[in-house]
PDB file of N, CA, C and O in Angstrom:
ATOM      1  N   MET A   1     369.108 145.606  70.512  1.00  0.00           N
ATOM      2  CA  MET A   1     368.045 145.459  69.515  1.00  0.00           C
ATOM      3  C   MET A   1     366.601 145.575  70.448  1.00  0.00           C
ATOM      4  O   MET A   1     366.485 144.972  71.515  1.00  0.00           O
ATOM      5  N   ARG A   2     365.643 146.347  69.937  1.00  0.00           N
ATOM      6  CA  ARG A   2     364.320 146.733  70.566  1.00  0.00           C
ATOM      7  C   ARG A   2     363.332 145.454  70.616  1.00  0.00           C
ATOM      8  O   ARG A   2     363.221 144.664  69.678  1.00  0.00           O
ATOM      9  N   TYR A   3     362.648 145.361  71.804  1.00  0.00           N
ATOM     10  CA  TYR A   3     361.867 143.952  70.907  1.00  0.00           C
ATOM     11  C   TYR A   3     360.129 144.956  71.339  1.00  0.00           C
ATOM     12  O   TYR A   3     359.946 145.959  72.028  1.00  0.00           O
ATOM     13  N   PHE A   4     359.290 144.194  70.655  1.00  0.00           N
ATOM     14  CA  PHE A   4     357.826 145.100  71.089  1.00  0.00           C
ATOM     15  C   PHE A   4     356.937 143.578  70.741  1.00  0.00           C
ATOM     16  O   PHE A   4     357.201 142.569  70.088  1.00  0.00           O
ATOM     17  N   VAL A   5     355.482 144.156  71.760  1.00  0.00           N
ATOM     18  CA  VAL A   5     354.528 142.941  71.528  1.00  0.00           C
ATOM     19  C   VAL A   5     353.273 143.446  71.608  1.00  0.00           C
ATOM     20  O   VAL A   5     353.135 144.405  72.368  1.00  0.00           O
ATOM     21  N   LYS A   6     352.256 143.026  70.983  1.00  0.00           N
ATOM     22  CA  LYS A   6     351.206 143.647  70.698  1.00  0.00           C
ATOM     23  C   LYS A   6     350.939 142.979  71.973  1.00  0.00           C
ATOM     24  O   LYS A   6     351.563 141.961  72.271  1.00  0.00           O
ATOM     25  N   SER A   7     349.597 143.745  73.144  1.00  0.00           N
ATOM     26  CA  SER A   7     349.441 143.418  73.795  1.00  0.00           C
ATOM     27  C   SER A   7     347.871 143.725  73.067  1.00  0.00           C
ATOM     28  O   SER A   7     347.643 144.472  72.115  1.00  0.00           O
ATOM     29  N   HIS A   8     346.656 142.686  74.038  1.00  0.00           N
ATOM     30  CA  HIS A   8     345.175 143.017  73.626  1.00  0.00           C
ATOM     31  C   HIS A   8     344.626 144.084  74.406  1.00  0.00           C
ATOM     32  O   HIS A   8     343.844 144.826  73.812  1.00  0.00           O
ATOM     33  N   PHE A   9     344.901 144.352  75.771  1.00  0.00           N
ATOM     34  CA  PHE A   9     344.693 145.921  76.113  1.00  0.00           C
ATOM     35  C   PHE A   9     344.801 146.874  75.976  1.00  0.00           C
ATOM     36  O   PHE A   9     343.988 147.791  75.864  1.00  0.00           O
ATOM     37  N   HIS A  10     347.024 146.770  75.942  1.00  0.00           N
ATOM     38  CA  HIS A  10     347.590 147.644  76.033  1.00  0.00           C
ATOM     39  C   HIS A  10     348.064 148.332  74.480  1.00  0.00           C
ATOM     40  O   HIS A  10     348.816 149.306  74.455  1.00  0.00           O
ATOM     41  N   GLY A  11     347.542 147.717  73.240  1.00  0.00           N
ATOM     42  CA  GLY A  11     348.234 147.973  71.787  1.00  0.00           C
ATOM     43  C   GLY A  11     350.194 147.160  72.443  1.00  0.00           C
ATOM     44  O   GLY A  11     350.513 146.294  73.257  1.00  0.00           O
ATOM     45  N   TRP A  12     351.147 148.298  71.285  1.00  0.00           N
ATOM     46  CA  TRP A  12     352.084 147.643  70.960  1.00  0.00           C
ATOM     47  C   TRP A  12     352.898 148.136  73.068  1.00  0.00           C
ATOM     48  O   TRP A  12     352.527 149.117  73.711  1.00  0.00           O
ATOM     49  N   CYS A  13     353.768 147.274  73.474  1.00  0.00           N
ATOM     50  CA  CYS A  13     354.765 147.554  74.247  1.00  0.00           C
ATOM     51  C   CYS A  13     355.724 147.264  73.987  1.00  0.00           C
ATOM     52  O   CYS A  13     355.910 146.279  73.272  1.00  0.00           O
ATOM     53  N   GLU A  14     356.941 148.176  74.576  1.00  0.00           N
ATOM     54  CA  GLU A  14     358.569 147.573  74.488  1.00  0.00           C
ATOM     55  C   GLU A  14     358.458 146.670  75.443  1.00  0.00           C
ATOM     56  O   GLU A  14     357.574 146.852  76.282  1.00  0.00           O
ATOM     57  N   VAL A  15     359.445 145.320  75.558  1.00  0.00           N
ATOM     58  CA  VAL A  15     359.747 144.171  76.380  1.00  0.00           C
ATOM     59  C   VAL A  15     360.803 143.973  75.736  1.00  0.00           C
ATOM     60  O   VAL A  15     361.069 144.032  74.536  1.00  0.00           O
ATOM     61  N   ASP A  16     361.829 143.549  77.328  1.00  0.00           N
ATOM     62  CA  ASP A  16     363.135 142.868  77.334  1.00  0.00           C
ATOM     63  C   ASP A  16     363.140 141.654  76.108  1.00  0.00           C
ATOM     64  O   ASP A  16     362.172 141.410  75.387  1.00  0.00           O
ATOM     65  N   GLU A  17     364.169 141.115  76.066  1.00  0.00           N
ATOM     66  CA  GLU A  17     364.560 139.990  75.312  1.00  0.00           C
ATOM     67  C   GLU A  17     364.206 138.679  75.777  1.00  0.00           C
ATOM     68  O   GLU A  17     364.327 137.720  75.014  1.00  0.00           O
ATOM     69  N   GLU A  18     363.786 138.538  76.939  1.00  0.00           N
ATOM     70  CA  GLU A  18     363.247 137.606  77.808  1.00  0.00           C
ATOM     71  C   GLU A  18     361.947 137.482  77.694  1.00  0.00           C
ATOM     72  O   GLU A  18     361.500 136.428  77.241  1.00  0.00           O
ATOM     73  N   HIS A  19     361.113 138.490  78.066  1.00  0.00           N
ATOM     74  CA  HIS A  19     359.777 138.366  77.429  1.00  0.00           C
ATOM     75  C   HIS A  19     359.314 138.114  76.309  1.00  0.00           C
ATOM     76  O   HIS A  19     358.424 137.321  76.002  1.00  0.00           O
ATOM     77  N   TYR A  20     360.100 138.993  75.498  1.00  0.00           N
ATOM     78  CA  TYR A  20     359.963 138.494  74.021  1.00  0.00           C
ATOM     79  C   TYR A  20     360.057 137.068  73.900  1.00  0.00           C
ATOM     80  O   TYR A  20     359.036 136.495  73.519  1.00  0.00           O
ATOM     81  N   ASN A  21     360.817 136.552  74.084  1.00  0.00           N
ATOM     82  CA  ASN A  21     360.845 135.200  73.862  1.00  0.00           C
ATOM     83  C   ASN A  21     360.141 134.369  74.695  1.00  0.00           C
ATOM     84  O   ASN A  21     359.938 133.216  74.316  1.00  0.00           O
ATOM     85  N   LYS A  22     359.702 134.767  75.836  1.00  0.00           N
ATOM     86  CA  LYS A  22     358.552 134.141  76.936  1.00  0.00           C
ATOM     87  C   LYS A  22     357.251 134.475  75.969  1.00  0.00           C
ATOM     88  O   LYS A  22     356.457 133.660  76.438  1.00  0.00           O
ATOM     89  N   PHE A  23     356.653 135.039  75.098  1.00  0.00           N
ATOM     90  CA  PHE A  23     355.985 135.475  74.885  1.00  0.00           C
ATOM     91  C   PHE A  23     355.451 135.021  73.749  1.00  0.00           C
ATOM     92  O   PHE A  23     354.244 134.837  73.597  1.00  0.00           O
ATOM     93  N   VAL A  24     356.783 134.707  72.434  1.00  0.00           N
ATOM     94  CA  VAL A  24     356.616 133.562  71.387  1.00  0.00           C
ATOM     95  C   VAL A  24     356.708 132.262  71.764  1.00  0.00           C
ATOM     96  O   VAL A  24     356.429 131.346  70.990  1.00  0.00           O
ATOM     97  N   ASP A  25     357.095 132.083  72.944  1.00  0.00           N
ATOM     98  CA  ASP A  25     357.334 130.483  73.150  1.00  0.00           C
ATOM     99  C   ASP A  25     355.823 129.872  73.636  1.00  0.00           C
ATOM    100  O   ASP A  25     355.599 128.662  73.605  1.00  0.00           O
ATOM    101  N   ASN A  26     354.945 130.738  74.029  1.00  0.00           N
ATOM    102  CA  ASN A  26     354.171 131.050  74.868  1.00  0.00           C
ATOM    103  C   ASN A  26     352.779 130.426  73.492  1.00  0.00           C
ATOM    104  O   ASN A  26     351.912 129.556  73.572  1.00  0.00           O
ATOM    105  N   ILE A  27     353.197 131.437  72.299  1.00  0.00           N
ATOM    106  CA  ILE A  27     352.387 131.153  71.503  1.00  0.00           C
ATOM    107  C   ILE A  27     352.407 130.021  70.439  1.00  0.00           C
ATOM    108  O   ILE A  27     351.482 129.516  69.803  1.00  0.00           O
ATOM    109  N   LEU A  28     354.029 129.722  70.437  1.00  0.00           N
ATOM    110  CA  LEU A  28     354.371 128.320  69.879  1.00  0.00           C
ATOM    111  C   LEU A  28     353.603 126.831  70.506  1.00  0.00           C
ATOM    112  O   LEU A  28     353.314 125.837  69.839  1.00  0.00           O
ATOM    113  N   LYS A  29     353.385 127.045  72.014  1.00  0.00           N
ATOM    114  CA  LYS A  29     353.376 125.971  72.752  1.00  0.00           C
ATOM    115  C   LYS A  29     351.666 125.501  73.697  1.00  0.00           C
ATOM    116  O   LYS A  29     351.358 124.489  74.327  1.00  0.00           O
ATOM    117  N   ASN A  30     350.798 126.946  73.343  1.00  0.00           N
ATOM    118  CA  ASN A  30     349.948 126.873  74.228  1.00  0.00           C
ATOM    119  C   ASN A  30     348.703 127.712  72.572  1.00  0.00           C
ATOM    120  O   ASN A  30     347.532 127.833  72.930  1.00  0.00           O
ATOM    121  N   ALA A  31     348.888 128.026  71.559  1.00  0.00           N
ATOM    122  CA  ALA A  31     347.969 128.368  70.600  1.00  0.00           C
ATOM    123  C   ALA A  31     347.475 126.911  70.127  1.00  0.00           C
ATOM    124  O   ALA A  31     347.872 126.648  68.992  1.00  0.00           O
ATOM    125  N   THR A  32     346.798 126.027  70.656  1.00  0.00           N
ATOM    126  CA  THR A  32     346.146 124.935  70.208  1.00  0.00           C
ATOM    127  C   THR A  32     345.053 125.243  69.155  1.00  0.00           C
ATOM    128  O   THR A  32     344.914 124.174  68.561  1.00  0.00           O
ATOM    129  N   GLY A  33     344.682 125.640  68.918  1.00  0.00           N
ATOM    130  CA  GLY A  33     343.533 126.349  67.743  1.00  0.00           C
ATOM    131  C   GLY A  33     344.536 126.343  66.290  1.00  0.00           C
ATOM    132  O   GLY A  33     344.008 125.835  65.301  1.00  0.00           O
ATOM    133  N   LEU A  34     345.696 126.790  66.164  1.00  0.00           N
ATOM    134  CA  LEU A  34     345.949 127.550  65.400  1.00  0.00           C
ATOM    135  C   LEU A  34     347.263 125.939  65.035  1.00  0.00           C
ATOM    136  O   LEU A  34     347.785 125.077  65.741  1.00  0.00           O
ATOM    137  N   LYS A  35     347.285 126.349  63.349  1.00  0.00           N
ATOM    138  CA  LYS A  35     348.176 125.132  62.795  1.00  0.00           C
ATOM    139  C   LYS A  35     349.494 125.691  62.608  1.00  0.00           C
ATOM    140  O   LYS A  35     349.593 126.913  62.491  1.00  0.00           O
ATOM    141  N   SER A  36     350.343 125.081  62.572  1.00  0.00           N
ATOM    142  CA  SER A  36     352.176 125.929  62.603  1.00  0.00           C
ATOM    143  C   SER A  36     352.492 126.903  61.718  1.00  0.00           C
ATOM    144  O   SER A  36     353.194 127.910  61.800  1.00  0.00           O
ATOM    145  N   GLU A  37     351.655 126.275  60.602  1.00  0.00           N
ATOM    146  CA  GLU A  37     351.688 128.247  60.097  1.00  0.00           C
ATOM    147  C   GLU A  37     350.828 128.960  60.311  1.00  0.00           C
ATOM    148  O   GLU A  37     350.827 130.099  59.845  1.00  0.00           O
ATOM    149  N   GLN A  38     350.515 128.812  60.557  1.00  0.00           N
ATOM    150  CA  GLN A  38     349.015 130.196  61.092  1.00  0.00           C
ATOM    151  C   GLN A  38     349.787 130.891  62.394  1.00  0.00           C
ATOM    152  O   GLN A  38     349.838 132.091  62.662  1.00  0.00           O
ATOM    153  N   LYS A  39     350.490 129.556  63.267  1.00  0.00           N
ATOM    154  CA  LYS A  39     351.231 130.383  64.097  1.00  0.00           C
ATOM    155  C   LYS A  39     352.172 131.278  63.946  1.00  0.00           C
ATOM    156  O   LYS A  39     352.164 132.356  64.541  1.00  0.00           O
ATOM    157  N   LYS A  40     353.412 130.765  62.824  1.00  0.00           N
ATOM    158  CA  LYS A  40     353.999 131.804  62.779  1.00  0.00           C
ATOM    159  C   LYS A  40     353.709 133.215  62.205  1.00  0.00           C
ATOM    160  O   LYS A  40     354.199 134.288  62.554  1.00  0.00           O
ATOM    161  N   ASP A  41     352.560 132.887  60.994  1.00  0.00           N
ATOM    162  CA  ASP A  41     352.205 134.426  60.813  1.00  0.00           C
ATOM    163  C   ASP A  41     351.767 135.090  62.323  1.00  0.00           C
ATOM    164  O   ASP A  41     352.481 135.989  62.767  1.00  0.00           O
ATOM    165  N   TYR A  42     350.755 134.700  62.990  1.00  0.00           N
ATOM    166  CA  TYR A  42     350.569 135.743  64.273  1.00  0.00           C
ATOM    167  C   TYR A  42     351.484 136.062  64.838  1.00  0.00           C
ATOM    168  O   TYR A  42     351.467 137.178  65.358  1.00  0.00           O
ATOM    169  N   ILE A  43     352.281 135.488  64.928  1.00  0.00           N
ATOM    170  CA  ILE A  43     353.644 135.664  65.596  1.00  0.00           C
ATOM    171  C   ILE A  43     354.205 136.818  65.153  1.00  0.00           C
ATOM    172  O   ILE A  43     354.758 137.665  65.854  1.00  0.00           O
ATOM    173  N   LYS A  44     353.984 136.842  63.442  1.00  0.00           N
ATOM    174  CA  LYS A  44     354.826 138.348  62.852  1.00  0.00           C
ATOM    175  C   LYS A  44     353.709 139.483  62.570  1.00  0.00           C
ATOM    176  O   LYS A  44     353.851 140.543  61.960  1.00  0.00           O
ATOM    177  N   GLN A  45     352.307 138.837  63.329  1.00  0.00           N
ATOM    178  CA  GLN A  45     351.362 139.837  63.197  1.00  0.00           C
ATOM    179  C   GLN A  45     351.409 140.556  65.050  1.00  0.00           C
ATOM    180  O   GLN A  45     350.924 141.685  65.119  1.00  0.00           O
ATOM    181  N   VAL A  46     351.868 140.041  66.234  1.00  0.00           N
ATOM    182  CA  VAL A  46     352.050 140.445  66.857  1.00  0.00           C
ATOM    183  C   VAL A  46     353.026 140.901  67.860  1.00  0.00           C
ATOM    184  O   VAL A  46     352.861 141.140  69.056  1.00  0.00           O
ATOM    185  N   THR A  47     354.381 140.990  66.909  1.00  0.00           N
ATOM    186  CA  THR A  47     355.390 140.750  67.864  1.00  0.00           C
ATOM    187  C   THR A  47     356.336 141.932  66.352  1.00  0.00           C
ATOM    188  O   THR A  47     355.969 142.032  65.181  1.00  0.00           O
ATOM    189  N   ALA A  48     357.425 142.547  66.959  1.00  0.00           N
ATOM    190  CA  ALA A  48     358.138 143.612  65.830  1.00  0.00           C
ATOM    191  C   ALA A  48     359.426 143.375  66.761  1.00  0.00           C
ATOM    192  O   ALA A  48     359.426 143.001  67.934  1.00  0.00           O
ATOM    193  N   THR A  49     360.299 143.622  66.110  1.00  0.00           N
ATOM    194  CA  THR A  49     361.854 143.521  66.740  1.00  0.00           C
ATOM    195  C   THR A  49     362.889 145.032  65.312  1.00  0.00           C
ATOM    196  O   THR A  49     363.133 144.970  64.107  1.00  0.00           O
ATOM    197  N   LYS A  50     363.182 146.221  66.484  1.00  0.00           N
ATOM    198  CA  LYS A  50     364.177 147.057  65.642  1.00  0.00           C
ATOM    199  C   LYS A  50     365.534 147.506  65.890  1.00  0.00           C
ATOM    200  O   LYS A  50     365.754 147.517  67.101  1.00  0.00           O
ATOM    201  N   GLY A  51     366.018 147.689  65.551  1.00  0.00           N
ATOM    202  CA  GLY A  51     367.731 147.928  66.053  1.00  0.00           C
ATOM    203  C   GLY A  51     368.569 146.575  65.233  1.00  0.00           C
ATOM    204  O   GLY A  51     368.175 145.453  64.914  1.00  0.00           O
ATOM    205  N   ALA A  52     369.581 147.109  65.113  1.00  0.00           N
ATOM    206  CA  ALA A  52     370.954 145.891  65.252  1.00  0.00           C
ATOM    207  C   ALA A  52     371.514 145.027  66.328  1.00  0.00           C
ATOM    208  O   ALA A  52     372.475 144.294  66.094  1.00  0.00           O
TER     209      ALA A  52
END
């Protein structure tokens, strides 16, 4: 499985699974300006996975 996150400074970057999970966890725990449903939509916008 390949994991991608969208950086504000570098665009799309491929990361390992550990960094991908930390990125998503950080959004879920620390994006206090977003409601739960908004966080899910934002995560979909800034992450991607490819492969089996």
